[in-house]
A tleap script that builds the chain and sets N, CA, C and O, in Angstrom:
source leaprc.protein.ff14SB
mol = sequence {
  NMET TRP HIE ASP LEU ILE GLU VAL VAL ALA
  ASN MET LYS LYS PRO TRP LEU VAL THR GLY
  ASP PHE ASN ASP TYR ALA ASN GLN GLY GLU
  MET ARG SER TYR SER ALA THR GLN ASN THR
  ARG ARG THR GLN LYS PHE ILE ASP ARG ILE
  ASN SER CYS ASN LEU ILE ASP LEU GLY SER
  THR GLY PRO ARG MET THR TRP THR ASN ASN
  ARG LYS GLY LEU ALA ASN THR MET GLU ARG
  LEU ASP ARG ALA MET CYS ASN ALA LYS TRP
  ARG THR MET PHE PRO GLU ALA THR VAL ARG
  VAL LEU PRO ARG ILE TYR SER GLY HIE SER
  LEU LEU VAL VAL TYR THR GLN GLY MET HIE
  SER PHE ASN PRO ARG ASN ARG PRO PHE ARG
  PHE GLU ALA CALA
}
set mol.1.N position { 106.327 78.060 124.687 }
set mol.1.CA position { 105.031 78.630 124.980 }
set mol.1.C position { 104.024 78.286 123.891 }
set mol.1.O position { 102.932 77.803 124.189 }
set mol.2.N position { 104.380 78.529 122.629 }
set mol.2.CA position { 103.454 78.250 121.531 }
set mol.2.C position { 103.059 76.785 121.507 }
set mol.2.O position { 101.899 76.457 121.256 }
set mol.3.N position { 104.018 75.897 121.769 }
set mol.3.CA position { 103.732 74.469 121.737 }
set mol.3.C position { 102.662 74.107 122.769 }
set mol.3.O position { 101.735 73.355 122.466 }
set mol.4.N position { 102.788 74.640 123.987 }
set mol.4.CA position { 101.806 74.371 125.033 }
set mol.4.C position { 100.436 74.911 124.659 }
set mol.4.O position { 99.423 74.242 124.863 }
set mol.5.N position { 100.403 76.119 124.112 }
set mol.5.CA position { 99.139 76.733 123.717 }
set mol.5.C position { 98.469 75.943 122.593 }
set mol.5.O position { 97.259 75.715 122.622 }
set mol.6.N position { 99.253 75.532 121.614 }
set mol.6.CA position { 98.709 74.759 120.496 }
set mol.6.C position { 98.139 73.439 121.001 }
set mol.6.O position { 97.083 73.005 120.540 }
set mol.7.N position { 98.815 72.805 121.930 }
set mol.7.CA position { 98.326 71.530 122.473 }
set mol.7.C position { 96.993 71.718 123.191 }
set mol.7.O position { 96.077 70.916 123.009 }
set mol.8.N position { 96.872 72.763 124.000 }
set mol.8.CA position { 95.621 73.043 124.709 }
set mol.8.C position { 94.493 73.304 123.717 }
set mol.8.O position { 93.405 72.744 123.847 }
set mol.9.N position { 94.751 74.149 122.733 }
set mol.9.CA position { 93.728 74.509 121.755 }
set mol.9.C position { 93.339 73.313 120.904 }
set mol.9.O position { 92.153 73.106 120.648 }
set mol.10.N position { 94.301 72.524 120.462 }
set mol.10.CA position { 94.016 71.372 119.608 }
set mol.10.C position { 93.181 70.328 120.339 }
set mol.10.O position { 92.417 69.598 119.707 }
set mol.11.N position { 93.314 70.245 121.664 }
set mol.11.CA position { 92.560 69.264 122.444 }
set mol.11.C position { 91.250 69.819 122.996 }
set mol.11.O position { 90.548 69.128 123.735 }
set mol.12.N position { 90.920 71.041 122.651 }
set mol.12.CA position { 89.686 71.663 123.119 }
set mol.12.C position { 88.491 70.910 122.525 }
set mol.12.O position { 88.408 70.737 121.309 }
set mol.13.N position { 87.585 70.471 123.364 }
set mol.13.CA position { 86.442 69.676 122.910 }
set mol.13.C position { 85.164 70.499 122.755 }
set mol.13.O position { 84.228 70.065 122.083 }
set mol.14.N position { 85.116 71.668 123.363 }
set mol.14.CA position { 83.911 72.495 123.291 }
set mol.14.C position { 83.952 73.408 122.083 }
set mol.14.O position { 85.030 73.704 121.568 }
set mol.15.N position { 82.782 73.866 121.618 }
set mol.15.CA position { 82.761 74.814 120.496 }
set mol.15.C position { 83.353 76.154 120.920 }
set mol.15.O position { 83.047 76.661 121.999 }
set mol.16.N position { 84.195 76.720 120.073 }
set mol.16.CA position { 84.738 78.034 120.399 }
set mol.16.C position { 85.126 78.795 119.146 }
set mol.16.O position { 85.382 78.229 118.083 }
set mol.17.N position { 85.156 80.112 119.327 }
set mol.17.CA position { 85.463 81.064 118.258 }
set mol.17.C position { 86.503 82.031 118.792 }
set mol.17.O position { 86.429 82.456 119.945 }
set mol.18.N position { 87.469 82.379 117.958 }
set mol.18.CA position { 88.467 83.369 118.342 }
set mol.18.C position { 88.535 84.412 117.227 }
set mol.18.O position { 88.624 84.062 116.050 }
set mol.19.N position { 88.493 85.688 117.598 }
set mol.19.CA position { 88.563 86.772 116.619 }
set mol.19.C position { 89.585 87.799 117.089 }
set mol.19.O position { 89.888 87.902 118.278 }
set mol.20.N position { 90.102 88.548 116.138 }
set mol.20.CA position { 90.991 89.639 116.512 }
set mol.20.C position { 92.167 89.796 115.575 }
set mol.20.O position { 92.174 89.289 114.453 }
set mol.21.N position { 93.159 90.510 116.067 }
set mol.21.CA position { 94.367 90.818 115.321 }
set mol.21.C position { 95.377 89.701 115.553 }
set mol.21.O position { 95.903 89.561 116.657 }
set mol.22.N position { 95.653 88.901 114.514 }
set mol.22.CA position { 96.606 87.799 114.633 }
set mol.22.C position { 98.016 88.220 114.245 }
set mol.22.O position { 98.955 87.433 114.369 }
set mol.23.N position { 98.174 89.450 113.779 }
set mol.23.CA position { 99.482 90.035 113.466 }
set mol.23.C position { 100.255 89.269 112.400 }
set mol.23.O position { 101.471 89.426 112.288 }
set mol.24.N position { 99.573 88.449 111.622 }
set mol.24.CA position { 100.173 87.715 110.521 }
set mol.24.C position { 99.140 87.527 109.425 }
set mol.24.O position { 97.938 87.590 109.682 }
set mol.25.N position { 99.596 87.299 108.224 }
set mol.25.CA position { 98.703 86.997 107.111 }
set mol.25.C position { 99.003 85.591 106.623 }
set mol.25.O position { 100.115 85.092 106.795 }
set mol.26.N position { 98.004 84.948 106.009 }
set mol.26.CA position { 98.110 83.532 105.665 }
set mol.26.C position { 98.649 83.269 104.266 }
set mol.26.O position { 99.101 82.161 103.979 }
set mol.27.N position { 98.607 84.268 103.392 }
set mol.27.CA position { 99.156 84.079 102.046 }
set mol.27.C position { 99.494 85.437 101.446 }
set mol.27.O position { 99.121 86.475 101.992 }
set mol.28.N position { 100.196 85.425 100.330 }
set mol.28.CA position { 100.657 86.673 99.713 }
set mol.28.C position { 99.504 87.550 99.237 }
set mol.28.O position { 99.666 88.764 99.115 }
set mol.29.N position { 98.343 86.957 98.967 }
set mol.29.CA position { 97.176 87.729 98.552 }
set mol.29.C position { 96.567 88.552 99.675 }
set mol.29.O position { 95.708 89.400 99.434 }
set mol.30.N position { 97.010 88.303 100.904 }
set mol.30.CA position { 96.515 89.057 102.056 }
set mol.30.C position { 97.459 90.201 102.440 }
set mol.30.O position { 97.371 90.743 103.542 }
set mol.31.N position { 98.347 90.556 101.533 }
set mol.31.CA position { 99.277 91.657 101.776 }
set mol.31.C position { 99.438 92.474 100.505 }
set mol.31.O position { 99.601 91.929 99.413 }
set mol.32.N position { 99.388 93.782 100.664 }
set mol.32.CA position { 99.614 94.684 99.535 }
set mol.32.C position { 100.595 95.758 99.981 }
set mol.32.O position { 100.284 96.587 100.836 }
set mol.33.N position { 101.805 95.729 99.378 }
set mol.33.CA position { 102.837 96.682 99.759 }
set mol.33.C position { 103.844 96.825 98.633 }
set mol.33.O position { 104.137 95.865 97.920 }
set mol.34.N position { 104.373 98.038 98.481 }
set mol.34.CA position { 105.446 98.273 97.511 }
set mol.34.C position { 106.816 98.180 98.160 }
set mol.34.O position { 107.812 97.911 97.487 }
set mol.35.N position { 106.866 98.403 99.470 }
set mol.35.CA position { 108.171 98.489 100.124 }
set mol.35.C position { 108.492 97.323 101.043 }
set mol.35.O position { 109.668 97.010 101.223 }
set mol.36.N position { 107.513 96.674 101.624 }
set mol.36.CA position { 107.772 95.613 102.597 }
set mol.36.C position { 108.201 94.323 101.898 }
set mol.36.O position { 107.704 93.988 100.822 }
set mol.37.N position { 109.127 93.611 102.526 }
set mol.37.CA position { 109.529 92.315 101.989 }
set mol.37.C position { 108.580 91.253 102.536 }
set mol.37.O position { 108.156 91.316 103.690 }
set mol.38.N position { 108.258 90.296 101.706 }
set mol.38.CA position { 107.322 89.253 102.112 }
set mol.38.C position { 108.092 88.080 102.704 }
set mol.38.O position { 109.001 87.534 102.078 }
set mol.39.N position { 107.715 87.705 103.915 }
set mol.39.CA position { 108.400 86.654 104.637 }
set mol.39.C position { 107.593 85.363 104.532 }
set mol.39.O position { 106.655 85.154 105.301 }
set mol.40.N position { 107.952 84.498 103.585 }
set mol.40.CA position { 107.195 83.263 103.370 }
set mol.40.C position { 107.362 82.286 104.537 }
set mol.40.O position { 106.447 81.512 104.818 }
set mol.41.N position { 108.496 82.306 105.214 }
set mol.41.CA position { 108.692 81.424 106.364 }
set mol.41.C position { 107.742 81.791 107.502 }
set mol.41.O position { 107.168 80.917 108.152 }
set mol.42.N position { 107.585 83.086 107.732 }
set mol.42.CA position { 106.669 83.549 108.782 }
set mol.42.C position { 105.227 83.205 108.423 }
set mol.42.O position { 104.448 82.794 109.283 }
set mol.43.N position { 104.876 83.374 107.152 }
set mol.43.CA position { 103.536 83.035 106.685 }
set mol.43.C position { 103.272 81.543 106.877 }
set mol.43.O position { 102.198 81.168 107.349 }
set mol.44.N position { 104.207 80.705 106.529 }
set mol.44.CA position { 104.048 79.253 106.676 }
set mol.44.C position { 103.902 78.862 108.140 }
set mol.44.O position { 103.134 77.959 108.473 }
set mol.45.N position { 104.638 79.539 109.012 }
set mol.45.CA position { 104.537 79.273 110.450 }
set mol.45.C position { 103.128 79.593 110.960 }
set mol.45.O position { 102.572 78.854 111.772 }
set mol.46.N position { 102.560 80.698 110.478 }
set mol.46.CA position { 101.206 81.074 110.862 }
set mol.46.C position { 100.203 80.025 110.392 }
set mol.46.O position { 99.320 79.627 111.151 }
set mol.47.N position { 100.332 79.578 109.151 }
set mol.47.CA position { 99.441 78.548 108.606 }
set mol.47.C position { 99.592 77.248 109.407 }
set mol.47.O position { 98.598 76.583 109.701 }
set mol.48.N position { 100.816 76.890 109.756 }
set mol.48.CA position { 101.039 75.682 110.550 }
set mol.48.C position { 100.356 75.764 111.902 }
set mol.48.O position { 99.806 74.772 112.380 }
set mol.49.N position { 100.385 76.930 112.520 }
set mol.49.CA position { 99.716 77.102 113.824 }
set mol.49.C position { 98.203 77.001 113.677 }
set mol.49.O position { 97.539 76.399 114.521 }
set mol.50.N position { 97.657 77.576 112.628 }
set mol.50.CA position { 96.211 77.469 112.375 }
set mol.50.C position { 95.837 75.999 112.217 }
set mol.50.O position { 94.858 75.540 112.805 }
set mol.51.N position { 96.609 75.262 111.428 }
set mol.51.CA position { 96.334 73.847 111.193 }
set mol.51.C position { 96.520 73.009 112.449 }
set mol.51.O position { 95.743 72.086 112.694 }
set mol.52.N position { 97.543 73.317 113.252 }
set mol.52.CA position { 97.786 72.580 114.497 }
set mol.52.C position { 96.639 72.738 115.479 }
set mol.52.O position { 96.349 71.834 116.263 }
set mol.53.N position { 95.993 73.886 115.430 }
set mol.53.CA position { 94.866 74.154 116.332 }
set mol.53.C position { 93.527 73.748 115.720 }
set mol.53.O position { 92.476 73.957 116.326 }
set mol.54.N position { 93.565 73.164 114.515 }
set mol.54.CA position { 92.339 72.744 113.819 }
set mol.54.C position { 91.348 73.896 113.664 }
set mol.54.O position { 90.148 73.724 113.879 }
set mol.55.N position { 91.855 75.063 113.292 }
set mol.55.CA position { 91.005 76.238 113.137 }
set mol.55.C position { 90.471 76.361 111.719 }
set mol.55.O position { 91.128 75.975 110.752 }
set mol.56.N position { 89.272 76.903 111.618 }
set mol.56.CA position { 88.626 77.172 110.343 }
set mol.56.C position { 88.479 78.679 110.223 }
set mol.56.O position { 87.860 79.310 111.079 }
set mol.57.N position { 89.036 79.259 109.180 }
set mol.57.CA position { 88.900 80.702 108.943 }
set mol.57.C position { 87.511 80.944 108.362 }
set mol.57.O position { 87.150 80.340 107.352 }
set mol.58.N position { 86.733 81.816 108.984 }
set mol.58.CA position { 85.367 82.077 108.537 }
set mol.58.C position { 85.299 82.973 107.305 }
set mol.58.O position { 84.221 83.165 106.742 }
set mol.59.N position { 86.434 83.525 106.877 }
set mol.59.CA position { 86.395 84.441 105.742 }
set mol.59.C position { 85.702 85.729 106.146 }
set mol.59.O position { 85.497 85.978 107.335 }
set mol.60.N position { 85.340 86.551 105.169 }
set mol.60.CA position { 84.664 87.807 105.498 }
set mol.60.C position { 84.113 88.468 104.250 }
set mol.60.O position { 84.482 88.134 103.124 }
set mol.61.N position { 83.214 89.421 104.487 }
set mol.61.CA position { 82.728 90.305 103.434 }
set mol.61.C position { 83.124 91.717 103.821 }
set mol.61.O position { 83.372 92.000 104.993 }
set mol.62.N position { 83.183 92.592 102.851 }
set mol.62.CA position { 83.616 93.960 103.102 }
set mol.62.C position { 85.041 94.139 102.635 }
set mol.62.O position { 85.527 93.348 101.826 }
set mol.63.N position { 85.724 95.161 103.124 }
set mol.63.CA position { 87.107 95.392 102.707 }
set mol.63.C position { 87.979 94.161 102.974 }
set mol.63.O position { 87.922 93.579 104.057 }
set mol.64.N position { 88.780 93.769 101.986 }
set mol.64.CA position { 89.593 92.563 102.115 }
set mol.64.C position { 90.754 92.755 103.093 }
set mol.64.O position { 91.046 91.866 103.893 }
set mol.65.N position { 91.406 93.896 103.029 }
set mol.65.CA position { 92.528 94.180 103.928 }
set mol.65.C position { 91.987 94.825 105.193 }
set mol.65.O position { 91.185 95.756 105.120 }
set mol.66.N position { 92.413 94.345 106.342 }
set mol.66.CA position { 91.844 94.821 107.607 }
set mol.66.C position { 92.774 95.740 108.393 }
set mol.66.O position { 92.404 96.237 109.456 }
set mol.67.N position { 93.981 95.967 107.874 }
set mol.67.CA position { 94.932 96.829 108.562 }
set mol.67.C position { 95.721 97.628 107.544 }
set mol.67.O position { 96.020 97.147 106.451 }
set mol.68.N position { 96.055 98.855 107.916 }
set mol.68.CA position { 96.934 99.688 107.096 }
set mol.68.C position { 97.897 100.428 108.006 }
set mol.68.O position { 97.588 100.710 109.164 }
set mol.69.N position { 99.074 100.741 107.467 }
set mol.69.CA position { 100.032 101.536 108.240 }
set mol.69.C position { 99.742 103.032 108.106 }
set mol.69.O position { 100.452 103.854 108.685 }
set mol.70.N position { 98.705 103.389 107.347 }
set mol.70.CA position { 98.230 104.776 107.165 }
set mol.70.C position { 99.263 105.694 106.515 }
set mol.70.O position { 99.176 106.914 106.653 }
set mol.71.N position { 100.226 105.130 105.818 }
set mol.71.CA position { 101.183 105.954 105.081 }
set mol.71.C position { 100.630 106.210 103.687 }
set mol.71.O position { 99.735 105.500 103.227 }
set mol.72.N position { 101.151 107.202 103.033 }
set mol.72.CA position { 100.663 107.601 101.709 }
set mol.72.C position { 101.546 107.025 100.601 }
set mol.72.O position { 102.730 106.758 100.804 }
set mol.73.N position { 100.954 106.845 99.451 }
set mol.73.CA position { 101.683 106.463 98.250 }
set mol.73.C position { 102.369 105.120 98.338 }
set mol.73.O position { 101.792 104.148 98.824 }
set mol.74.N position { 103.615 105.068 97.861 }
set mol.74.CA position { 104.355 103.817 97.801 }
set mol.74.C position { 104.745 103.281 99.178 }
set mol.74.O position { 105.132 102.118 99.295 }
set mol.75.N position { 104.650 104.100 100.209 }
set mol.75.CA position { 104.993 103.664 101.564 }
set mol.75.C position { 103.826 102.948 102.253 }
set mol.75.O position { 103.988 102.412 103.349 }
set mol.76.N position { 102.642 102.938 101.607 }
set mol.76.CA position { 101.461 102.326 102.215 }
set mol.76.C position { 101.548 100.803 102.172 }
set mol.76.O position { 101.916 100.209 101.158 }
set mol.77.N position { 101.202 100.194 103.294 }
set mol.77.CA position { 101.099 98.737 103.389 }
set mol.77.C position { 99.722 98.404 103.924 }
set mol.77.O position { 99.247 99.031 104.871 }
set mol.78.N position { 99.083 97.417 103.317 }
set mol.78.CA position { 97.781 96.936 103.773 }
set mol.78.C position { 97.857 95.416 103.884 }
set mol.78.O position { 98.430 94.746 103.025 }
set mol.79.N position { 97.261 94.875 104.973 }
set mol.79.CA position { 97.296 93.435 105.206 }
set mol.79.C position { 95.989 92.967 105.834 }
set mol.79.O position { 95.266 93.747 106.454 }
set mol.80.N position { 95.703 91.687 105.662 }
set mol.80.CA position { 94.565 91.084 106.364 }
set mol.80.C position { 95.112 90.441 107.633 }
set mol.80.O position { 95.525 89.281 107.623 }
set mol.81.N position { 95.112 91.200 108.722 }
set mol.81.CA position { 95.619 90.721 110.001 }
set mol.81.C position { 94.489 90.296 110.927 }
set mol.81.O position { 94.669 89.414 111.767 }
set mol.82.N position { 93.327 90.920 110.775 }
set mol.82.CA position { 92.192 90.673 111.660 }
set mol.82.C position { 91.293 89.620 111.009 }
set mol.82.O position { 90.969 89.712 109.825 }
set mol.83.N position { 90.903 88.635 111.788 }
set mol.83.CA position { 90.086 87.553 111.242 }
set mol.83.C position { 89.326 86.861 112.359 }
set mol.83.O position { 89.597 87.076 113.540 }
set mol.84.N position { 88.371 86.026 111.968 }
set mol.84.CA position { 87.615 85.195 112.906 }
set mol.84.C position { 87.837 83.746 112.514 }
set mol.84.O position { 87.671 83.372 111.352 }
set mol.85.N position { 88.216 82.930 113.496 }
set mol.85.CA position { 88.446 81.508 113.258 }
set mol.85.C position { 87.756 80.698 114.351 }
set mol.85.O position { 87.598 81.163 115.480 }
set mol.86.N position { 87.354 79.493 114.002 }
set mol.86.CA position { 86.619 78.658 114.951 }
set mol.86.C position { 87.042 77.211 114.795 }
set mol.86.O position { 87.780 76.858 113.875 }
set mol.87.N position { 86.560 76.374 115.715 }
set mol.87.CA position { 86.788 74.947 115.553 }
set mol.87.C position { 85.560 74.327 114.866 }
set mol.87.O position { 84.556 75.007 114.656 }
set mol.88.N position { 85.645 73.055 114.523 }
set mol.88.CA position { 84.570 72.395 113.769 }
set mol.88.C position { 83.266 72.345 114.553 }
set mol.88.O position { 82.191 72.467 113.967 }
set mol.89.N position { 83.344 72.167 115.874 }
set mol.89.CA position { 82.106 72.110 116.675 }
set mol.89.C position { 81.352 73.440 116.634 }
set mol.89.O position { 80.125 73.463 116.536 }
set mol.90.N position { 82.090 74.537 116.708 }
set mol.90.CA position { 81.441 75.851 116.648 }
set mol.90.C position { 80.803 76.037 115.274 }
set mol.90.O position { 79.674 76.514 115.165 }
set mol.91.N position { 81.537 75.656 114.225 }
set mol.91.CA position { 81.031 75.822 112.854 }
set mol.91.C position { 79.778 74.988 112.635 }
set mol.91.O position { 78.870 75.410 111.919 }
set mol.92.N position { 79.719 73.812 113.242 }
set mol.92.CA position { 78.534 72.957 113.142 }
set mol.92.C position { 77.346 73.604 113.850 }
set mol.92.O position { 76.212 73.508 113.381 }
set mol.93.N position { 77.604 74.259 114.973 }
set mol.93.CA position { 76.524 74.941 115.708 }
set mol.93.C position { 76.009 76.168 114.963 }
set mol.93.O position { 74.829 76.505 115.057 }
set mol.94.N position { 76.903 76.844 114.216 }
set mol.94.CA position { 76.547 78.076 113.513 }
set mol.94.C position { 76.947 77.974 112.040 }
set mol.94.O position { 77.865 78.666 111.600 }
set mol.95.N position { 76.266 77.118 111.276 }
set mol.95.CA position { 76.674 76.897 109.881 }
set mol.95.C position { 76.477 78.113 108.975 }
set mol.95.O position { 77.123 78.220 107.932 }
set mol.96.N position { 75.596 79.022 109.365 }
set mol.96.CA position { 75.338 80.211 108.541 }
set mol.96.C position { 76.144 81.422 108.993 }
set mol.96.O position { 75.955 82.518 108.465 }
set mol.97.N position { 77.021 81.249 109.939 }
set mol.97.CA position { 77.791 82.376 110.484 }
set mol.97.C position { 78.607 83.056 109.387 }
set mol.97.O position { 79.204 82.402 108.532 }
set mol.98.N position { 78.614 84.375 109.438 }
set mol.98.CA position { 79.402 85.165 108.499 }
set mol.98.C position { 80.109 86.287 109.267 }
set mol.98.O position { 79.712 86.648 110.375 }
set mol.99.N position { 81.150 86.818 108.658 }
set mol.99.CA position { 81.922 87.894 109.262 }
set mol.99.C position { 81.891 89.089 108.323 }
set mol.99.O position { 82.119 88.954 107.121 }
set mol.100.N position { 81.612 90.242 108.872 }
set mol.100.CA position { 81.613 91.482 108.093 }
set mol.100.C position { 82.739 92.367 108.589 }
set mol.100.O position { 82.876 92.599 109.790 }
set mol.101.N position { 83.544 92.861 107.662 }
set mol.101.CA position { 84.622 93.796 107.988 }
set mol.101.C position { 84.063 95.198 107.802 }
set mol.101.O position { 83.587 95.547 106.722 }
set mol.102.N position { 84.123 95.994 108.851 }
set mol.102.CA position { 83.633 97.372 108.785 }
set mol.102.C position { 84.761 98.290 108.313 }
set mol.102.O position { 85.936 97.986 108.523 }
set mol.103.N position { 84.416 99.394 107.686 }
set mol.103.CA position { 85.461 100.335 107.229 }
set mol.103.C position { 86.259 100.892 108.413 }
set mol.103.O position { 85.716 101.092 109.500 }
set mol.104.N position { 87.548 101.136 108.188 }
set mol.104.CA position { 88.401 101.733 109.217 }
set mol.104.C position { 87.984 103.196 109.425 }
set mol.104.O position { 87.688 103.910 108.467 }
set mol.105.N position { 87.966 103.620 110.670 }
set mol.105.CA position { 87.616 105.013 110.957 }
set mol.105.C position { 88.759 105.705 111.691 }
set mol.105.O position { 89.350 106.645 111.159 }
set mol.106.N position { 89.079 105.258 112.897 }
set mol.106.CA position { 90.085 105.930 113.709 }
set mol.106.C position { 91.389 105.147 113.788 }
set mol.106.O position { 92.463 105.741 113.881 }
set mol.107.N position { 91.307 103.847 113.753 }
set mol.107.CA position { 92.472 102.989 113.936 }
set mol.107.C position { 93.000 102.527 112.586 }
set mol.107.O position { 92.353 102.727 111.557 }
set mol.108.N position { 94.165 101.916 112.593 }
set mol.108.CA position { 94.674 101.278 111.391 }
set mol.108.C position { 93.991 99.941 111.146 }
set mol.108.O position { 94.134 99.354 110.074 }
set mol.109.N position { 93.242 99.454 112.150 }
set mol.109.CA position { 92.542 98.165 112.058 }
set mol.109.C position { 91.054 98.369 111.786 }
set mol.109.O position { 90.456 99.361 112.201 }
set mol.110.N position { 90.482 97.413 111.085 }
set mol.110.CA position { 89.036 97.388 110.854 }
set mol.110.C position { 88.361 96.588 111.959 }
set mol.110.O position { 88.944 95.657 112.516 }
set mol.111.N position { 87.133 96.962 112.267 }
set mol.111.CA position { 86.337 96.186 113.210 }
set mol.111.C position { 85.722 95.003 112.482 }
set mol.111.O position { 85.420 95.086 111.291 }
set mol.112.N position { 85.537 93.903 113.198 }
set mol.112.CA position { 84.865 92.727 112.655 }
set mol.112.C position { 83.556 92.526 113.398 }
set mol.112.O position { 83.494 92.696 114.616 }
set mol.113.N position { 82.510 92.166 112.667 }
set mol.113.CA position { 81.240 91.801 113.272 }
set mol.113.C position { 80.939 90.373 112.841 }
set mol.113.O position { 80.922 90.067 111.649 }
set mol.114.N position { 80.701 89.495 113.824 }
set mol.114.CA position { 80.373 88.107 113.528 }
set mol.114.C position { 78.863 87.941 113.676 }
set mol.114.O position { 78.302 88.179 114.745 }
set mol.115.N position { 78.222 87.533 112.596 }
set mol.115.CA position { 76.790 87.244 112.592 }
set mol.115.C position { 76.640 85.729 112.689 }
set mol.115.O position { 77.029 85.011 111.768 }
set mol.116.N position { 76.091 85.242 113.775 }
set mol.116.CA position { 75.999 83.798 113.963 }
set mol.116.C position { 74.881 83.162 113.136 }
set mol.116.O position { 74.896 81.952 112.910 }
set mol.117.N position { 73.912 83.961 112.684 }
set mol.117.CA position { 72.815 83.417 111.882 }
set mol.117.C position { 72.834 83.978 110.467 }
set mol.117.O position { 71.792 84.057 109.816 }
set mol.118.N position { 73.990 84.361 109.996 }
set mol.118.CA position { 74.114 84.922 108.666 }
set mol.118.C position { 73.672 86.375 108.653 }
set mol.118.O position { 73.071 86.865 109.609 }
set mol.119.N position { 73.978 87.055 107.559 }
set mol.119.CA position { 73.569 88.452 107.415 }
set mol.119.C position { 72.267 88.497 106.645 }
set mol.119.O position { 72.188 88.051 105.500 }
set mol.120.N position { 71.255 89.038 107.282 }
set mol.120.CA position { 69.957 89.174 106.641 }
set mol.120.C position { 69.664 90.661 106.499 }
set mol.120.O position { 69.928 91.442 107.412 }
set mol.121.N position { 69.130 91.040 105.380 }
set mol.121.CA position { 68.804 92.454 105.207 }
set mol.121.C position { 67.671 92.830 106.146 }
set mol.121.O position { 66.745 92.050 106.370 }
set mol.122.N position { 67.759 94.025 106.685 }
set mol.122.CA position { 66.764 94.504 107.636 }
set mol.122.C position { 65.487 94.883 106.909 }
set mol.122.O position { 65.511 95.673 105.965 }
set mol.123.N position { 64.386 94.324 107.345 }
set mol.123.CA position { 63.076 94.638 106.786 }
set mol.123.C position { 62.155 94.973 107.950 }
set mol.123.O position { 61.834 94.091 108.745 }
set mol.124.N position { 61.714 96.244 108.073 }
set mol.124.CA position { 60.880 96.636 109.224 }
set mol.124.C position { 59.574 95.852 109.307 }
set mol.124.O position { 59.025 95.706 110.399 }
set mol.125.N position { 59.065 95.349 108.199 }
set mol.125.CA position { 57.810 94.578 108.226 }
set mol.125.C position { 57.975 93.245 108.948 }
set mol.125.O position { 57.015 92.724 109.516 }
set mol.126.N position { 59.168 92.697 108.932 }
set mol.126.CA position { 59.408 91.411 109.582 }
set mol.126.C position { 59.731 91.547 111.062 }
set mol.126.O position { 59.939 90.547 111.750 }
set mol.127.N position { 59.774 92.775 111.553 }
set mol.127.CA position { 60.081 93.004 112.954 }
set mol.127.C position { 58.862 92.653 113.805 }
set mol.127.O position { 57.757 93.111 113.512 }
set mol.128.N position { 59.045 91.847 114.857 }
set mol.128.CA position { 57.893 91.475 115.687 }
set mol.128.C position { 57.373 92.660 116.481 }
set mol.128.O position { 58.139 93.543 116.865 }
set mol.129.N position { 56.061 92.676 116.728 }
set mol.129.CA position { 55.445 93.728 117.540 }
set mol.129.C position { 55.815 93.494 118.992 }
set mol.129.O position { 55.736 92.368 119.482 }
set mol.130.N position { 56.217 94.547 119.683 }
set mol.130.CA position { 56.546 94.452 121.096 }
set mol.130.C position { 55.776 95.549 121.833 }
set mol.130.O position { 55.687 96.684 121.365 }
set mol.131.N position { 55.229 95.196 122.977 }
set mol.131.CA position { 54.505 96.151 123.804 }
set mol.131.C position { 55.241 96.296 125.111 }
set mol.131.O position { 55.574 95.302 125.757 }
set mol.132.N position { 55.497 97.523 125.505 }
set mol.132.CA position { 56.174 97.787 126.762 }
set mol.132.C position { 55.260 98.614 127.650 }
set mol.132.O position { 54.886 99.730 127.289 }
set mol.133.N position { 54.903 98.084 128.790 }
set mol.133.CA position { 54.064 98.807 129.734 }
set mol.133.C position { 54.905 99.872 130.436 }
set mol.133.O position { 55.968 99.568 130.977 }
set mol.134.N position { 54.433 101.109 130.428 }
set mol.134.CA position { 55.197 102.187 131.056 }
set mol.134.C position { 54.363 102.843 132.123 }
set mol.134.O position { 54.822 103.780 132.776 }
savepdb mol mol.pdb
quit
């Protein structure tokens, strides 16, 4: 199954972006845990799939870890499982795109917001005037 999916994605010619929970982390710096064992083979497999699909990780701002098991103390595990990745055509179309990780509220996962034109600070003076006939 994975082989077929990787082949389809690698041959995709149109610009595309994929975001969400990938259920894996790409390196040891994307995991913080006192109790969990780190599986380097699984991590390498994830990196190989990203490379096979020619994906570019957009990175992010905000909290670095996007998931927690919500346990306390030494039993707590935090990982960067949620991410946004794209192909080169999408990145060329949106060179200023950035990803913001929002703080976790109800779930163990953080929400991601993708800004296709970069993050600009809100300034009410730069807001265009709009008239609505009522």
